N, C-alpha and C positions, 0 to 999 in steps of 0.2 A: 507233054510228059510222056515218056515210052515205056511201054510195058516191059516188067522185068519179072523173073521167076522168083518168087521169095527164097530168101537163103535156106530157110529150114527144110523146103522141098527138094532144094538142090542138095543138099548135105544128106536127107534120108536117102534119095536114089543113088548117089555117089557111094554111100556105104553099103546099099545092097548090091550095086554093081562090084564093089571089090571083092564083097563075102562070096557073091558067084564066081569070081575069079580065084578064088581060095588066096585072099589077102585079107585076113582080118584087120578090120577097121574100127578105130575107137573114136568118139566125139568127147575130146579130152575137156574142152571148153565149150559152153553154149554161148552164143550172142545174141544180137538181134535176129528175131526169126524174119523180119520183112527185108531188112536190107544190110544186114552184117556182112563184113568181110571174112574172107576165109583165110586162115594159113594152114598149110598140110605140111606135116614131118612125115617124110617117106623113108622108113627104117629098112635098108636092104642088107642090115646085118653087116657080114663081112666086107661088103661094098662101100659100106658107110651110110652116112644120113644126110638128106637134102630137106631144106626148109623152104618152101615156095608161100607165094604170097600173091593172092587174085588181084588183079588190076584192070585197068581198061586203057585201050589206045587211044590215040588221038580221035578217032572216029566213033568211039564208045564200045567197042567191040572186046569182049572179054578176051584177056591173056593171062598168063602167069610170070611172076618175076622170082627169079632165084635168089634168095636171101643169103644162104650161105650152105657150104657142106662141110660135114665133121666126120672124122673118125669114130668107129663103134666106142671106144675108148674115151671120147669127150662128148658123150651124148648128155651129160650135165651143161655143158657150155650151150648147146642146142636148147635145152630146156630153158636156161638162163635168158636166150635171145628171145624165145616166145613169151617169157613172162615178162620181158621189158616191152615187147610189141603189144602185149594186152594192157599193161599200165597206160599205154598212150591210146589205145583202142579196146575199150572194156567192150564193145560191141561185136568183136570179132570172134569167130568160131575157131576152133583149134583141132584137127583131125590128125590121129596118127595111124599111118597105115604099115601095117607089118608086110614087106615086099620079100620073102624069102627067096623067090626064084628070081628077083629082079626082071620082072615084066609090067611093072606100073608105067602108063601112060597118063600124062596129062590130058584133060579135055579140051585144051584150046593152047595156043601157039606159045612158046616160051619167048619171052621178051630179049632183045639182044642187049638191050642198054641196062 
């Protein structure tokens, strides 16, 4: 068994990091504190909305998978996709990041698949 950072600790640290970078971040849904997955809704306002899901590569390294991108006018569709994912995985956390300046960077590589 490998050691893994608790999801709740990662979420708390990520929220604080985003706030320090002047990006308000909100926990929309809490999941399993120890092993829950993470969904990120990055709202870049005029530049649109991106949804990301935390995943692991074949070697067990953390990565992000982009689920979809939306125009600001279709934010309800983004929320509907999140709700659908939460129905499937109720242990997942959902964070919404308000990235007005367009400076948000993921903390792990983005999957190309």
